[in-house]
Every structure is written in C-alpha cells, then in structure tokens.
C-alpha positions in Angstrom: 158.0 -139.8 89.7 155.7 -139.1 92.6 156.3 -140.8 96.0 153.0 -142.1 97.3 153.3 -142.6 101.0 150.5 -144.8 102.5 150.0 -144.5 106.2 147.8 -146.5 108.5 147.3 -150.0 109.9 145.3 -152.5 107.9 143.9 -154.2 111.1 142.5 -151.2 112.8 139.1 -150.4 111.2 139.0 -147.2 109.3 142.8 -146.8 109.6 143.0 -149.3 106.7 141.3 -146.9 104.3 144.5 -145.5 102.7 145.8 -149.0 101.9 142.4 -150.1 100.5 142.1 -147.0 98.3 145.7 -147.5 97.0 144.8 -151.2 96.3 142.0 -149.9 94.1 144.1 -147.5 92.0 144.4 -148.4 88.3 147.8 -149.7 87.0 148.3 -146.5 85.0 148.3 -144.5 88.2 150.5 -147.0 90.1 153.0 -146.8 87.2 153.5 -143.1 88.1 154.5 -143.6 91.7 157.1 -144.9 94.0 155.0 -146.6 96.6 156.1 -146.4 100.2 154.2 -147.8 103.1 155.0 -146.0 106.3 152.5 -147.1 109.0 153.2 -143.7 110.6 154.6 -140.8 108.6 158.2 -140.0 109.6 160.6 -137.4 108.3 162.8 -140.0 106.5 160.0 -140.7 104.0 160.2 -137.1 102.9 163.8 -136.1 103.5 165.0 -138.9 101.2 163.1 -137.4 98.2 165.0 -136.0 95.2 164.9 -132.2 95.1 162.5 -132.2 92.2 160.2 -135.1 93.4 156.7 -134.6 94.6 154.7 -136.5 97.2 151.2 -137.6 98.0 150.6 -138.7 101.6 147.5 -140.7 102.1 146.1 -141.5 105.6 143.0 -141.6 107.8 142.1 -138.1 108.9 140.6 -136.9 112.2 138.9 -133.6 112.5 136.5 -134.1 109.6 133.2 -136.0 109.2 133.6 -139.8 108.7 133.8 -140.4 105.0 134.7 -136.8 104.0 137.6 -136.5 101.6 140.2 -133.8 102.4 143.0 -132.7 100.0 145.5 -130.3 101.5 148.8 -129.0 100.3 151.5 -130.1 102.7 152.7 -126.5 102.9 149.3 -125.5 104.3 149.5 -128.2 106.9 153.1 -127.3 107.9 152.1 -123.7 108.2 148.7 -124.1 110.0 148.3 -122.0 113.0 145.2 -123.7 114.3 143.1 -126.8 114.1 142.6 -128.5 110.8 142.0 -132.0 109.4 145.1 -134.1 110.0 146.6 -137.5 110.0 145.5 -139.8 112.8 149.0 -140.6 114.0 150.5 -139.7 117.4 153.2 -137.3 116.1 151.2 -134.6 114.3 151.8 -134.3 110.6 152.6 -130.6 111.0 155.5 -131.4 113.3 156.8 -134.0 110.9 156.6 -131.5 108.1 158.2 -128.8 110.2 161.2 -131.1 110.8 161.3 -132.0 107.1 161.3 -128.3 106.2 164.4 -127.7 108.3 166.2 -130.9 107.3 165.6 -130.3 103.5 165.7 -126.5 103.6 162.1 -126.5 102.4 159.2 -128.9 101.7 158.8 -131.0 98.6 155.8 -130.2 96.4 152.9 -132.4 97.6 149.5 -133.0 99.2 147.9 -134.9 102.0 144.8 -136.8 100.9 142.8 -138.1 103.8 139.4 -139.6 104.5 137.5 -138.8 107.7 137.3 -141.8 110.0 135.0 -143.1 112.7 136.8 -146.0 114.3 140.3 -147.4 114.8 139.1 -150.5 116.7 141.5 -153.5 116.3 140.0 -156.2 114.1 137.1 -154.0 112.9 136.0 -153.5 109.3 135.7 -150.1 107.7 132.8 -148.1 109.1 129.8 -147.6 106.7 130.7 -144.0 106.1 134.3 -144.8 105.1 133.2 -147.8 103.0 130.8 -145.5 101.0 133.6 -143.0 100.5 136.2 -145.4 99.2 135.6 -144.9 95.4 135.8 -141.1 95.9 138.9 -141.5 98.1 140.7 -143.6 95.5 139.7 -141.1 92.7 141.0 -138.2 94.8 144.4 -140.0 95.3 144.5 -140.8 91.5 143.7 -137.2 90.6 146.5 -135.8 92.8 149.1 -138.4 91.6 148.3 -137.5 87.9 148.4 -133.8 88.6 151.8 -134.0 90.3 153.2 -136.4 87.7 152.0 -134.1 84.9 149.8 -136.9 83.5 146.5 -136.2 81.7 143.5 -136.3 84.0 141.1 -139.2 83.4 138.5 -141.2 85.2 139.8 -144.3 86.8 
C-alpha cells in the first residue's frame, strides 16, 4: 500500500490543486492508496508508516513556474543544500523530512509531486496556468502511485 498525503487548502486558490488532482484519479489508482489529508505536512503523517510502506506527497509548489509539474524523491528534498521547488507550507518540507529521518532512523521510499502555483488568495479559483495543468498533474500522481505500488503503468 502507498500512503497518498494530500496537502493544501481547498478554499485558497491554487492551494486546492492537490485535492482536485486526487479527486480526478481513477478508482484503480485510489484502490492502491491509503489516502491522508494533511492540510500541512507534519512528521506524524510519515513516522506512522510501516517500515516497508511508500509515500506520495502532493501539494502546491513554490519556486517553479505556475502550472509546471515537479516530481522529486523525498530523499533529494531532505538532502537539498540549496533552493529547489518545495511545498508551499510554512514549515519547509526539508525540515519535516529531516525530523522524520531522525525519528524513523531513515526516510520511507517516496516522492513529492507538486504543481507550480500562482495564487493562494482565499476564495479564489485555480489560476489559468494551474487549471491547464490539472490533467498532467493528476497523471503524474497516478504514475508515481502505480510505480511505488508495483502496479502496471497505464493511462488514466
């Protein structure tokens, strides 16, 4: 089983992108995951994983062009020595992952799948760039879930 951690806030413009992409996933992909909504990623969502479990973290990403899809191994994020695309939340994902690494004596296998965002305005809709990217974002999430679950790749 793959834990799919969905971060963001549905009422804050592009921050809703992860929820909307997961809502668009086909049932065969959702059957492969344990779905966790986190709002903001915290260490508990990862430290409670079984030793052999994998994780896909989905969230809005800052540091990339709006609408750009980014897929990064969580190990690369935790070990980054400089700027890179990252989750939009206040506690940087590399700090959360660093804490998880210590608490679990290592990181679980997994990836961060993000979409570059333009706006987090309360009550706003998705920006045009993120709206256009939604099919590709959902497909990137599905691809990573299938890969980590050992399921055959297919178009959703």
